[in-house]
C-alpha positions in Angstrom: 98.7 -7.1 220.6 100.5 -7.7 217.4 101.7 -10.9 215.8 105.3 -11.9 216.3 107.5 -11.5 213.2 108.5 -15.0 212.0 111.6 -16.3 210.3 111.7 -18.6 207.3 110.9 -22.3 207.2 113.5 -24.3 209.1 115.6 -27.1 207.6 113.5 -30.2 206.9 115.9 -32.5 208.6 117.9 -31.8 211.7 120.5 -34.0 213.4 120.6 -33.8 217.1 123.2 -35.4 219.4 122.7 -35.7 223.2 126.2 -34.9 224.4 126.7 -35.6 228.1 129.7 -33.2 228.2 131.1 -34.5 231.4 134.3 -32.5 231.1 132.4 -29.2 230.3 130.0 -29.6 233.2 132.7 -30.4 235.8 135.1 -27.7 234.6 132.4 -25.2 235.5 132.2 -26.3 239.1 135.6 -27.2 240.6 138.6 -27.1 238.3 141.5 -29.3 239.6 139.4 -30.5 242.5 137.0 -32.4 240.3 139.5 -34.4 238.3 138.9 -37.7 240.3 135.2 -37.2 240.0 135.6 -36.4 236.3 137.5 -39.6 235.8 135.0 -41.8 237.6 132.0 -40.4 235.8 133.7 -40.5 232.5 134.5 -44.2 232.9 130.9 -44.8 234.1 129.2 -43.3 231.1 129.8 -43.8 227.4 128.9 -41.1 224.8 125.6 -41.8 223.2 124.0 -40.0 220.2 120.6 -40.2 218.7 119.3 -38.9 215.4 115.8 -37.3 215.4 113.8 -36.0 212.5 111.4 -33.1 212.4 109.2 -32.4 209.4 108.2 -28.8 209.1 105.1 -29.0 206.9 103.0 -32.2 207.3 100.7 -31.1 204.6 100.1 -34.7 203.4 98.6 -35.7 206.8 95.3 -37.3 205.8 93.8 -36.7 209.3 91.9 -33.5 210.3 93.9 -30.3 210.6 92.4 -28.0 213.4 92.8 -24.3 213.5 91.5 -22.1 216.3 90.8 -18.4 216.5 90.8 -15.4 214.3 93.2 -13.1 216.1 96.6 -14.1 217.6 96.3 -17.8 218.4 98.3 -19.9 220.8 98.6 -23.5 221.7 99.5 -24.6 225.3 100.9 -28.1 225.4 100.4 -29.6 228.9 97.5 -29.8 231.3 99.3 -29.6 234.6 98.9 -26.6 236.9 101.6 -24.6 235.0 99.9 -25.3 231.6 96.4 -24.7 232.8 97.2 -21.4 234.6 99.2 -20.2 231.6 96.4 -21.1 229.2 93.9 -19.1 231.3 96.2 -16.1 231.5 96.9 -16.1 227.8 93.2 -16.3 227.0 92.5 -13.5 229.4 95.2 -11.5 227.6 93.2 -11.6 224.4 94.7 -14.6 222.6 92.7 -17.4 221.1 94.1 -20.4 223.0 93.8 -24.2 222.7 95.0 -26.3 225.6 96.3 -29.7 224.8 95.4 -31.5 228.0 95.5 -35.3 228.0 93.5 -37.3 230.5 96.3 -39.1 232.5 96.0 -42.1 234.7 97.5 -41.8 237.3 96.9 -38.1 237.6 100.1 -36.0 237.3 102.0 -34.3 240.1 99.7 -31.2 239.8 96.9 -33.3 241.4 98.9 -35.3 243.9 101.2 -32.8 245.5 101.1 -31.7 249.1 99.4 -28.4 248.3 102.2 -26.4 249.9 103.0 -23.0 248.5 106.7 -23.3 249.4 108.1 -19.7 249.3 110.7 -20.7 251.8 112.5 -23.2 249.5 114.9 -20.8 247.9 117.9 -23.1 248.1 118.0 -25.5 245.2 118.1 -29.2 246.3 121.2 -29.5 244.0 123.7 -28.2 246.6 126.8 -29.5 248.3 125.1 -30.1 251.7 122.5 -32.3 250.1 125.1 -34.1 248.1 127.1 -35.0 251.2 123.8 -36.2 252.9 122.9 -38.6 250.1 124.0 -41.8 251.8 121.9 -41.3 254.9 118.9 -40.2 252.8 118.8 -43.4 250.8 115.6 -45.4 251.1 117.4 -48.5 252.3 118.7 -46.4 255.2 115.2 -45.3 256.1 115.4 -42.0 254.1 113.2 -40.6 251.3 115.7 -41.0 248.4 115.5 -44.0 246.1 117.2 -44.7 242.8 116.2 -47.2 240.1 119.5 -48.9 239.9 118.2 -51.1 237.0 117.8 -48.0 234.8 121.2 -46.3 234.8 120.7 -44.9 231.3 117.9 -42.8 232.7 119.3 -41.4 235.9 123.1 -41.5 235.4 123.5 -38.7 232.8 121.1 -36.6 234.8 123.0 -37.3 238.0 126.3 -36.2 236.4 124.7 -32.8 235.6 123.2 -32.6 239.1 126.5 -33.2 240.8 128.0 -30.4 238.7 125.1 -28.1 239.5 125.7 -28.6 243.3 128.8 -26.4 242.9 126.6 -23.6 241.4 123.9 -23.6 244.1 124.5 -20.1 245.2 123.7 -18.7 241.8 120.6 -20.8 241.7 119.6 -19.6 245.1 119.8 -16.0 244.0 117.6 -16.7 241.0 115.0 -18.7 243.0 114.9 -16.1 245.7 113.8 -13.4 243.3 111.2 -15.7 241.6 109.8 -17.1 244.8 109.4 -13.6 246.2 106.7 -13.0 243.5 105.0 -16.4 243.9 102.5 -15.7 246.7 101.3 -12.3 245.4 100.7 -14.1 242.0 98.7 -16.8 243.8 96.6 -14.1 245.5 95.9 -12.4 242.2 95.0 -15.7 240.6 92.4 -16.8 243.2 90.9 -13.3 243.2 90.5 -13.4 239.4 89.0 -16.8 239.7 86.5 -15.5 242.2 87.7 -18.3 244.5 89.7 -16.8 247.4 88.9 -19.8 249.6 91.3 -21.9 247.4 94.3 -20.2 249.1 94.9 -20.5 252.8 97.6 -18.3 254.4 99.1 -18.8 257.9 102.3 -20.6 257.0 103.2 -24.1 258.1 104.9 -26.0 261.0 108.2 -28.0 261.1 108.2 -30.6 263.9 110.7 -33.0 265.5 109.9 -35.7 268.1 113.6 -36.3 268.8 115.0 -33.3 270.8 118.6 -33.6 269.8 117.9 -33.8 266.1 115.2 -31.2 266.5 117.5 -28.6 268.1 120.1 -29.2 265.4 117.4 -29.0 262.7 115.8 -25.9 264.1 119.2 -24.2 264.4 119.9 -24.9 260.8 116.6 -23.5 259.7 117.0 -20.3 261.7 120.4 -19.8 260.1 119.2 -20.6 256.6 118.0 -18.0 254.0 114.3 -18.5 253.4 113.4 -15.6 251.1 110.2 -13.8 252.1 109.3 -16.5 254.7 110.2 -16.1 258.4 111.1 -18.9 260.7 110.1 -18.6 264.3 110.3 -20.9 267.4 107.1 -22.5 268.6 106.2 -21.9 272.3 105.2 -24.7 274.5 101.5 -24.0 274.4 101.6 -24.2 270.6 103.3 -27.5 270.7 100.6 -28.7 273.2 97.9 -27.8 270.7 99.6 -29.8 268.0 100.1 -32.7 270.4 96.3 -32.9 270.9 96.0 -34.2 267.3 98.6 -37.0 267.6 99.9 -39.6 270.1 103.1 -37.9 271.1 104.1 -34.3 271.8 106.8 -32.9 269.5 109.9 -32.0 271.3 110.9 -29.1 269.0 108.8 -27.0 266.6 109.2 -24.1 264.2 106.5 -21.9 262.8 107.1 -20.6 259.2 105.3 -17.4 258.3 104.9 -16.2 254.7 104.0 -19.6 253.1 100.5 -20.8 252.2 98.5 -23.8 251.2 96.1 -24.6 248.4 92.9 -25.8 250.2 92.0 -28.3 247.5 94.4 -29.2 244.7 91.9 -31.1 242.6 89.3 -28.3 242.9 91.9 -25.7 242.0 92.7 -27.7 238.8 89.0 -27.9 237.9 88.5 -24.2 238.6 91.3 -23.3 236.3 89.9 -25.5 233.5 86.4 -24.1 234.0 87.6 -20.5 234.0 89.7 -21.1 230.8 86.7 -22.5 228.9 84.4 -19.8 230.3 86.8 -17.2 228.9 86.5 -18.8 225.4 89.5 -21.2 225.5 89.3 -24.6 223.9 90.5 -27.8 225.4 91.7 -30.8 223.4 91.9 -34.0 225.4 94.7 -35.7 223.5 98.4 -36.4 223.8 101.0 -34.3 222.0 103.2 -36.6 219.8 105.6 -34.0 218.1 106.0 -30.4 217.3 106.0 -29.1 213.7 106.3 -25.9 211.8 104.8 -24.5 208.6 105.8 -21.1 207.3 104.8 -18.7 210.1 102.9 -21.1 212.4 103.6 -23.7 215.1 101.8 -27.0 215.2 101.4 -30.0 217.4 100.6 -33.5 216.1 98.2 -35.2 218.4 97.8 -38.9 219.3 94.6 -39.1 217.2 96.6 -38.1 214.1 95.2 -34.6 213.8 97.4 -31.4 213.9 96.6 -28.2 215.7 98.1 -25.0 214.4 98.6 -21.5 215.9 100.7 -18.4 215.8 102.4 -19.1 219.1 103.1 -22.1 221.3 103.9 -22.8 225.0 105.5 -26.1 225.8 104.5 -26.9 229.5 104.2 -30.7 229.3 106.2 -31.6 232.4 108.5 -34.6 231.9 107.1 -34.9 228.4 108.6 -31.6 227.4 112.0 -33.1 226.8 111.1 -35.5 224.0 109.0 -32.8 222.4 111.8 -30.3 222.4 114.6 -32.7 221.5 114.0 -32.6 217.7 114.2 -28.8 217.8 117.8 -29.1 219.1 117.1 -28.2 222.7 118.8 -30.3 225.4 116.2 -30.5 228.2 117.5 -33.2 230.6 114.3 -33.6 232.5 113.9 -36.6 234.8 110.8 -38.1 236.3 111.3 -37.5 240.0 108.5 -39.6 241.5 106.7 -38.9 244.7 104.1 -40.8 246.7 101.2 -40.0 248.9 98.6 -41.7 251.0 95.3 -40.0 251.9 92.5 -40.8 254.4 89.6 -39.3 256.3 90.6 -37.7 259.6 87.1 -37.9 261.2 86.6 -34.2 262.0 88.0 -31.7 264.4 91.4 -31.5 262.7 92.4 -27.9 261.7 96.2 -27.7 261.8 98.2 -26.1 259.0 100.6 -28.2 256.9 103.0 -30.2 259.2 106.5 -31.1 258.1 108.0 -33.9 260.1 111.5 -33.3 259.1 113.0 -36.4 260.8 110.7 -38.5 258.7 110.8 -36.5 255.5 107.0 -36.4 255.5 104.6 -33.5 255.0 101.0 -33.9 256.2 98.3 -31.5 254.7 94.6 -31.2 255.4 92.3 -31.0 252.4 88.8 -30.6 253.9 87.8 -33.8 255.7 90.9 -35.7 254.5 94.6 -35.7 255.3 97.4 -36.4 252.9 100.9 -37.6 253.8 103.5 -37.0 251.0 107.1 -38.0 250.7 109.9 -39.6 248.6 112.2 -38.7 245.8 112.5 -41.6 243.5 114.6 -41.5 240.3 113.7 -44.3 237.9 112.0 -44.9 234.6 108.8 -42.8 234.4 106.7 -45.8 233.4 108.2 -48.2 236.0 105.6 -49.8 238.3 105.0 -48.0 241.7 107.0 -49.3 244.6 104.4 -50.4 247.2 107.0 -50.2 250.0 106.8 -46.4 249.7 103.1 -46.4 250.5 103.6 -48.9 253.3 106.2 -46.8 254.9 104.0 -43.7 254.7 101.1 -45.6 256.3 103.5 -46.7 259.0 104.6 -43.1 259.6 101.0 -42.0 259.9 100.2 -44.7 262.5 103.5 -44.1 264.4 102.6 -40.4 264.7 99.2 -41.2 266.0 97.4 -38.9 263.5 93.6 -39.4 263.4 92.6 -42.1 260.9 88.9 -42.6 260.3 89.1 -44.5 257.0 91.3 -46.7 254.8 94.1 -45.2 252.8 94.0 -44.2 249.2 97.4 -44.3 247.3 98.9 -42.2 244.6 102.3 -41.9 242.8 103.3 -39.2 240.3 106.3 -37.7 238.6 107.7 -34.3 239.2 109.5 -32.9 236.1 113.0 -32.0 237.4 116.1 -30.5 235.8 119.6 -31.2 237.2 120.1 -27.8 238.7 116.6 -27.8 240.3 115.7 -24.6 238.5 112.7 -24.4 236.1 113.1 -23.7 232.4 111.2 -20.5 231.5 111.9 -18.5 228.4 111.8 -18.2 224.6 113.5 -20.4 222.1 115.0 -19.0 218.9 111.9 -20.0 216.9 109.6 -16.9 217.0 106.6 -17.4 219.2 107.8 -20.6 220.9 108.1 -20.4 224.7 109.0 -23.1 227.3 107.8 -23.4 230.9 108.7 -26.8 232.5 111.0 -28.4 235.0 109.5 -26.8 238.1 110.2 -30.0 240.3 108.9 -29.5 243.9 107.8 -25.9 243.1 105.3 -26.5 240.3 102.3 -25.6 242.4 104.2 -22.7 244.1 105.4 -21.1 240.9 102.5 -21.8 238.5 100.8 -18.4 238.8 104.0 -16.3 238.5 105.2 -18.5 235.7 101.9 -17.9 233.8 102.3 -14.2 234.2 105.8 -14.4 232.8 104.7 -16.5 229.9 102.1 -13.9 229.0 104.8 -11.2 228.9 107.0 -13.4 226.8 104.3 -14.2 224.3 102.9 -10.7 224.0 106.2 -8.9 223.4 106.4 -7.3 226.9 109.3 -7.2 229.2 109.0 -9.9 231.9 108.8 -8.7 235.5 111.5 -11.1 236.5 115.0 -11.7 235.2 114.8 -15.0 233.3 118.4 -15.6 232.2 119.1 -18.2 235.0 116.0 -20.1 233.8 116.9 -20.2 230.1 115.5 -23.3 228.4 118.7 -23.6 226.4 121.1 -23.4 229.3 122.0 -27.1 229.0 122.8 -26.8 225.3 121.1 -25.9 222.1 121.8 -27.0 218.5 120.7 -24.5 215.8 121.4 -25.1 212.1 124.4 -27.4 212.8 125.9 -25.3 215.7 125.9 -26.7 219.2 125.9 -24.0 221.9 126.4 -25.0 225.6 124.9 -22.3 227.6 126.1 -21.6 231.1 123.8 -20.7 233.9 124.4 -17.0 234.7 125.3 -16.2 238.3 
């Protein structure tokens, strides 16, 4: 591999304005039909601008400056599953990699998710059908969707873009379909290379309804939906009987989804990735990234302890934290913390079902060894807002209403999914040589981590990525370079 050719030193001071561009976004999605919505949203939201500074060469930093490696070096900012998998793959590709991986409490979404490799979810959540269903999905109506009404400055600008993206869902579906088709093979390669094939369990998952009328309507919708490489099949009565033996009531309707998978232990997978990375010669720095800097031909990250790490190339995969890091570079990355909740407990033995989706309750139940985990909720609020205990209480009530085996008390978790308004990840290069972004994977972070890592290796080693990445451009929401603002449209 050869080093990437670098440009000259950037301007020492950049001015960056976050422009909500309500008119631009809505003009892309509905023309005349969106004028009333345009008016409402324009009145609801005032233009706000912020000025950020980026210093290119913090040479006067009196703290330690760390440098790693003698060949082509790389920094990976972010210790979630996307960051850890990419760091491992870059190290295996011959780079000298340092992983900036802060210890976070509570643990991020990579540790607390449902473990479902969701290859069937090719339709972005930002679509017109979902938009129409929002009222009945609200938490106060018994649904999984909740909004922090006290924090409109956080969710309203994001919501404006999400509404606009609903009119472009078909293009997003085409892009996700291609990417998700490569997800499961990439997982199989990863666990094989880790020497841990038991970390991935095939066999698909089940979708269940206890209400027959709603179940028949839901099953019909699933059979008509596009699901990528996954196949949706009806469950015969004897299969429903087997499921019923693990709960108090027999499901009235069920579907079996083939072509999906499950990670057998999310925490162990994260630990295995970290161990393999360090065994391959990678170095892990347990610190928080404060800001990104440049000097001549190198990228740097200033850490929370005051030190600065430098390398030839950099990957920003810091989840929700990627937005603030990229903002001073002129990149509009409208990430929001989409918070989810789970409860976990011991099942007492004898439970061997695949992941169960109770669609009427918006709950997925997954077995991790001798424990079960019930996950749900889409909560848009401030990332640092206190957890809402009502979410855990409702999950526990669902578990008991379903009659699932419970042999212990419940542990509780809440974490934030990094989500962009169009529900597509951001994967690609920025104009600064050697700087790559991989964030915003929302509900598909676990699913897409291995294929994202392979794409990152291609991007950072000068190869042609195996997938078309234009729809996932990190600059598609806008990019300001040397005083020019470019609003990038998502390709169809």
